C-alpha positions in Angstrom: 0.0 0.0 0.0 1.3 3.4 -0.9 0.9 5.7 2.1 1.3 9.4 2.0 0.7 12.3 4.4 -0.5 15.4 2.6 -3.6 17.6 2.4 -5.2 16.2 -0.7 -7.1 12.9 -1.2 -5.0 11.1 -3.8 -6.8 8.2 -5.5 -4.8 5.0 -5.2 -3.1 6.1 -2.1 -4.0 6.0 1.6 -3.4 8.8 4.0 -2.3 7.7 7.5 -2.5 10.0 10.5 -0.4 9.1 13.5 -2.2 10.6 16.5 -1.1 11.8 19.9 -3.1 11.9 23.1 -6.0 14.4 22.8 -5.8 14.9 19.0 -9.1 15.3 17.3 -10.3 14.2 13.9 -13.3 16.0 12.6 -15.7 15.0 9.7 -17.7 17.7 8.0 -20.1 17.7 5.0 -21.0 20.5 2.6 -24.2 19.5 0.8 -24.7 20.5 -2.8 -27.4 23.1 -3.2 -29.5 23.9 -6.3 -27.3 26.7 -7.6 -24.2 24.6 -7.5 -22.8 26.3 -4.4 -22.0 24.5 -1.2 -24.2 24.7 1.9 -23.0 25.5 5.4 -21.0 22.7 6.8 -22.6 20.0 9.0 -20.5 18.2 11.6 -21.1 14.5 11.1 -18.8 13.2 13.8 -15.4 13.6 15.5 -13.0 11.4 17.4 -10.8 12.3 20.4 -7.8 10.1 19.9 -5.4 8.5 22.3 -1.7 8.2 22.1 -0.5 6.2 19.1 -4.0 5.8 17.6 -3.9 5.8 13.8 -6.4 7.1 11.3 -6.2 5.5 7.9 -8.0 7.0 4.8 -7.8 4.6 1.9 -9.9 5.1 -1.2 -9.6 1.5 -2.5 -10.9 -1.6 -0.7 -7.6 -3.4 -1.3 -5.9 -0.9 1.1 -8.4 -1.5 3.9 -7.3 -3.3 7.1 -8.0 -7.0 7.0 -10.7 -6.8 9.6 -12.7 -4.4 7.5 -12.0 -6.3 4.2 -13.5 -9.4 5.9 -16.7 -7.4 6.8 -16.9 -4.6 4.1 -20.4 -3.4 5.1 -19.6 -3.2 8.8 -21.0 -0.1 10.5 -18.8 0.7 13.4 -18.1 3.8 15.5 -14.5 3.8 14.2 -15.4 3.8 10.5 -16.7 6.7 8.4 -17.8 6.3 4.8 -17.4 9.6 3.0 -19.4 11.3 0.2 -18.8 14.1 -2.2 -18.5 17.4 -0.2 -17.0 15.7 2.8 -13.9 17.0 4.6 -11.7 15.6 7.4 -9.5 17.7 9.6 -6.9 16.5 12.1 -6.3 19.0 14.9 -4.1 18.7 18.0 -2.1 20.6 20.5 1.6 21.0 20.0 4.3 23.1 21.7 4.2 26.6 20.4 7.2 28.8 19.7 10.8 28.5 20.6 11.5 27.6 24.2 7.8 27.1 24.9 7.6 23.4 25.5 5.0 23.7 28.2 2.4 25.7 26.3 0.3 23.6 24.0 -1.3 25.5 21.2 -4.1 24.3 18.9 -2.7 23.3 15.5 -4.4 22.1 12.4 -2.2 19.2 11.3 -4.1 18.0 8.2 -7.1 19.0 6.1 -8.3 16.4 3.5 -11.1 16.8 1.0 -12.9 13.5 0.5 -14.9 12.0 -2.2 -16.9 8.8 -2.7 -15.2 5.6 -1.8 -12.9 7.0 0.8 -13.3 5.2 4.2 -11.9 6.9 7.3 -10.8 4.3 9.9 -9.7 5.0 13.4 -7.5 2.2 14.6 -7.0 2.4 18.4 -3.5 1.7 19.7 -5.0 -0.8 22.1 -8.5 -2.2 22.8 -9.5 -3.0 26.3 -10.3 -6.5 27.6 -13.8 -5.8 28.8 -16.7 -4.6 26.7 -16.9 -1.1 28.3 -13.2 -0.5 27.7 -13.4 -1.9 24.2 -16.3 0.4 23.3 -14.5 3.5 24.7 -11.3 2.6 22.8 -13.3 2.3 19.5 -15.4 5.4 20.0 -12.7 7.6 21.6 -12.7 9.4 24.9 -15.7 11.5 25.8 -14.4 14.9 26.8 -15.6 16.7 30.0 -14.5 19.7 32.1 -11.3 21.3 30.8 -11.0 18.6 28.1 -14.4 19.6 26.8 -13.4 23.2 26.6 -10.2 22.2 24.7 -12.3 20.0 22.4 -14.5 23.0 21.5 -11.4 25.1 20.7 -9.8 22.3 18.6 -13.0 21.6 16.7 -13.6 25.2 16.0 -10.0 25.5 14.5 -10.8 22.4 12.4 -14.0 24.0 11.0 -12.2 27.2 10.2 -9.4 25.4 8.4 -11.8 23.3 6.3 -13.9 26.4 5.4 -10.7 28.3 4.4 -9.5 25.4 2.3 -12.9 24.9 0.6 -13.2 28.6 -0.1 -9.8 28.6 -1.7 -10.8 25.6 -4.0 -14.0 27.4 -5.1 -12.1 30.6 -6.0 
C-alpha cells in the first residue's frame, strides 16, 4: 500500500495520520445546493484520539485493514464512509514557539477533501479486555470539564481550516 501524508485525497493512495493523546479528527459535510454552491458545513462526527491511535484514509478496498475487508459493510463507531462534499481535519495541541515546550497551542495538522469511496478508519493503539473499555477505545474518549473546553477550541479550529481550504478551492 502506498501511504502518503498530505492535504489532498489522492486516489490509489492511503493517508495515515499518527495521532497523539488528545488529538481530534473532525468529519464535516457540505451538501450540494440547487445553484451549485455548497451549503454551510454539517458536523457529522469527531473522534478524540489517544496516544498512538492511527487514522487511515484509503480510497480503495484493497488498502483496507484485514478486519474491514472481511466485513466490508460493517457499520462501526470507528469507520466513516465519505461522500462528495466531505472533509476531514486532524487537529491537535503542539508546543508553540521557541522555548515554549509547556504551552500547547491548537494546531491544524491536516485537512483532507474527501470523495466517494474513501473510508476513514480509526485504529486504536489498544483495545480493552472488557466490553466497556473496548467500546471506549473504539469510540474515543468523551471529553468533559477542561477537556471539553479544549475540544471546542480544537474543533472550531478544524472547522475554520476546512472552510478556508474549501473557499480557496472554489475561487
